[in-house]
N, C-alpha and C positions, 0 to 999 in steps of 0.2 A: 502679793496678790495684785496685779495691775488692776487700776480702777476702772478701765474700760472693759473689762471682760468679766464674766460671771464667775464668781468664785466657787470652788477653788480651781486653779488651773489645771489642763490635762495632765500636766507632769506629776503635780501632787497627787491625783487621783490614781494614776498608774503606780506611783511609789507606795501609797497607802495599800493599794490591792495586792502588790507584790509582798508586802510585810504581813499581810493577813495570811495569804496562802503558804508563804515559807515560815510562818510562826515566828517573825523577828520582832523585837521591841523597836520602838520608834518615838523620837520626841522632835517635835516640829515647832520652831518659833517663827511666827508669820507676821507680817504687816497686812492685816486682811483688808483694811480701809472699808471695814463694814461696822455697823452698829447694832446691838441687840441688848435686851435685858439680861441675858444669860451671863454676860461678862460685865455687867455694871452700867451699861448706858441707860438713860432714862427712856429713850425712844428706841425703836427700831427701823432700819430702812431696808429697802428691797434686797440689797446685797447681804445684810445681815440674816434675813429670814432665808434666802437661798442657801447660804453657808450652813445654817443651823439644819435644814432640811437634808443636806447631805451628810452632815456629822452624825445624825441619828441612824443613818445606815451602816455606819463603821464602828469600830471598837475604839475611837479616838475619844478621850476625855478633855474637857477645858479645865486648864489648870489655874487660871486667873482668879485671884482672891480679892475681895474688896472693890472699891470704886475709884482707886487713885489712878488719875489721868496717865497714860502712856505715851501720849504725844501731845506736846504743848508747844505753842508758838503766841505771838501777840494777838492771834485773830481768834483762836479757839483753844480748848483742852478737851481732848477726847480719848477713848479707850479703844484703840483699834488694833494694838499689838497683842497678838494671842500666843499662848504657850499650849499646844495640843500634846497628848502623849497616849500612847496604846495602854490597853487596861492592865497588862502585866507589869509595866513600868511606871504607871500612875502612882503607885503605892510607894515607890521609892524616892520620890521628889518631895523634899521638905523645904519648909522656909521659903515658899514663893512670896516675892515682894517686889515693888517698884523702888529702886535705890533713889535716894536724895542727891547722890552725886552727879555733878554736871558731866554729861555724856558727850559735849560738844556737837550735839545734833538735836533736832527737834524731837526725836524719839529718845525717851528715857531708858536707863539701865533697867533690864529685868533680870533679877538674880534669884537663884534657888540652889539648894544643895541636893546632890543626886547620892543616895546611899548605894554604895558599890564597893565590892572586896576588892583590896589592891593585891597584887601579886607579892609574895613573900620572896624577899632576895635569897638567892641561893648561894651557900658558901662553897666556894671552889679551891681547888689546889693549884699552886703554881710549881711546876716541875723543876724550875729554875733554882727554887729554893730548897731542893731536897737535900737533906743532911746525908750525904754520900757515904761517909763513914759509919753512921749509925745504920743506914740500909745494909752494908755489907755485914755488919756484926749480927743484926737482927736476923738476915737471911741465913748467915751461917749457923747460928744457934737453932733456927727452925729446921734446916735440913740436917743437922747433926743428931736431932732426936728421931729422924725417920730411919726405920731399919732398912738396911742395904738389900738390894734385889738383885739376883743373877739368874732368876728363872723366867725371864719375860720372853715368852714362846707366842702368845697369842695377841692379836691387834687390841682386844678389849683391855689386856693388861698394861699395854703400852699406853693406851688412852687414860687409863686410871692414873698411871704415874705421871703422865703431862698434865692432868687436872691438879694432882697434888702439888707439882712443881709450880704450875700457875698459881694456885691459891697462896703458896708461900712467897711468891714473888709480889703479888698485889698486897697481901697483908703487911709485908715489909716495907712497901712502897708507902702505905697508907700511915704507918707508924713514923716512917721517916719523913714523911711530907704532910703535916696535918692541914686540916682545912682551915682556910683564911676566912674570918668572918666577913660578911658582905660589908662593902664601905656605904656609909650612910653620906648621902649628898646634903650638905648643908643649904637650907633655903635662905637665899640672902635677897635683898632687893635689886632693882634695876640700878646698873652701874652708871647710867645717863641721868638718872634723876637727881636734881639737885635744888638748892634753895630757890632760885629763880622760878623753876617749876612749880614748886610748893606755894610760892607767893601767887603766881598767875592761877593756880587751880583754886585756891581759896577765894581770890577775887571774883572768878568766874562763877564760882557756887554762890558767893553773896549777892551777886547781881542777878542770879537767876531767881534766887528765893525772892528778892525784893520784886522783880517783875512779874511773878507768879501772885504776890499778894496784891500789888497795886493794879496790875493789867494796864498800865500806863504805857505810851507809846514810847516816851523817851527813855523809861526803864529798860524796855525791850531793846531799843537801839544801843544802849550802853551795855546790855549784856552781850548782843551779837557782836558788838566790837571786841570786847574783852574775850570772848570765845574764839574769834578769829586770830588774835593774837596769841591766845594760849595754843591753838592747833599748829600755828606756824612754828612757835618755838618748840613745840614738842617734836614736830618732824626734824627740825634742825638738829636737836640734841640726840635724837636716835641715829639719825644718819651719821653725825659726827662721831658717836660712840662706836658704831659699826665700822667706819673706815678707820678708827684708831686701833681697834682690836685686830682688824686685818692686816694694818702695818706692822703691828707688834709681832706677827708671826714671822721669825726670821729663821729659825732652826727646823730641823725635820722632826725633832721630839715634840715641839709646840704644834706642829700641823698634825702629827699623829695623834696626839692628846684631843684634838677637836674632832678628828675623824672617828675616834672611840667613842666620844660623848654623843655624837650623832647617831652612830651605829647602834648604840645600846639603848637609845632613846624608845621607849614603848609607843610612842605615838608615830612611829614610823611604819606601822603596819599598814597593809593594804586594806581599802574599804570595799564597798559595792559599787560597781560601775554599771551604767546602763547599756544594754546591748543593742545592736542595731534593730531587732525586733520590738523594742520598747521594754522589755523584761530587764531584770537586774541580775547580776552575778550573786551566787549564794555561798560561795567559798573563796578562800584566797587561791586555790587552785584554779578555779574558774575565772577569777580576776587576772591572774597571771597570764593564762590562756588568751584572754581578749585583748591584753595589752601586746601579747606577741602577734596575733594576728593583725591588729590594727596598724602597728608601727613596722612589722616585718611581714608583710603579705607574701604568702608562697613558702614561707619557712615551715618545717615540719619538725615537731619535737621528737626526740628519740623515745620518750615514754609513750608516743602514740604509734609508734612503728612496732609491728608484731615480728619481733626477730625469732627465727626458728633455729633450734639447736643444730649445729652441723658437725658431722662425724670428722674428726681430724686424725689422720694417720701420719706417724712420723716417717722421715726420710732419712737417708744417710747424711744430708747436711744438718739435719736438726741434731743428731747425734754426735756428730763431730763439733758442732758449736757447743753443745752441752758438755762434752769432754774438755773443751777449752775454757770454759767458764768455771765449771764445778771441777775442782781437782782435790786431790788428797792432801796436798800441801796447804791449799787454802782452808780447807775444812780444818786441819790441824791447827793453823795459826788463829782461826776464828774461836776454836774451842779454848784455846790457851788465853784468849783475850777475856774471856769470860771467867777465868779462874782466878778470884780475888786473893790477894795476900792477907793471910790470917795467922797470928801469933808468930811472925817470923818465917814461916815456910809457906810455899805456894801449893795450896792443895785444891784438887777439883772438888769443891763442895757442892757444885751444881750437879756433877755427876753421881757424888755419893748420895745426895739427898734424894735424887731422882731413881736411885737403885740401878744406876747404869755404870758401875764401876769397871774398869778396863780389866775383866777378867777373862779376857779371850773372846773370841767371836760367838754370838749367840747361836744356839743350836738350830740349824735349818737355815740360818742366815750367814752372809758374808760380810766382812768388814771393809771390802773394796767397792768400788763404784761399779755397779752392774755393766756388762757389755751389752751392747746393742743386741735385741733378740734376732735370732736368724729369720 
């Protein structure tokens, strides 16, 4: 919140109003540049009073606890960093505190825990690891238990047999390809963190605590010097680690592994964006539509086009092409490819299980491709 304007900014007011209308939870971390007794200061200034007058008109709660300074330098110690949250999410914030860790800034770290349910990993099947021999065996045993049917005259009877065959196929696949337990990603530390950064971190924290206790200018100067060196080496090791990681990707498998990691990361979900009228998107679909209109003006999504069903009549060319593509020989080869070899002889287990043995043409039907209607 800029010090030259009255708090809060117009953008924050619009965001809070949008969340209240849409029933969305919100957490705001703000550098308010305001003093008030509500968040631990001994005195209040005009900015603090103005901010409090606004907060009482909203459903936002102040989550700050205690009187630990959040902004510290050699001139002053103040509490100007606020954590605001809507009513429904305030009860989920636990353990709010000002961290004693050196933050490499005049503003200190504010840490808290947010109680939230995590998504349970879903077990999946890998079709490539299907035991094909077991699949054929289980499917054959399932189809052999079904009684043969040669009286399929009605579409409902055919649909029923198709459903039975489909269930047998799916059940055999599930047994031959069991679910794989979800992989658990091990939580490891930063690869770029090392003894040098650990020593600089401890030194910076020690000098910060000394400056906080003595408030002597020389101690603050020593702390600022150590902090600058710590930040410089931190940036160096981060950049070096990233360059080494990118240089180590030499094969397609390694690059594909990185792509999968980024694609499956849950933090890649779209959030809420501000629209030209000042309001915010309320759903992922609306956010995607706003991105489409902004970056590709003039484009129309097929989902927004009302497509009317058109009547289609076949022509001589259509029937000629159908006869060239779908032939009796192709159907015969395809059916034979689905006939697994079981117990030494090749049997049509699929046809037997579905009750469609080759017992001659079905009554009222023909076994050849129908001719084009007159």
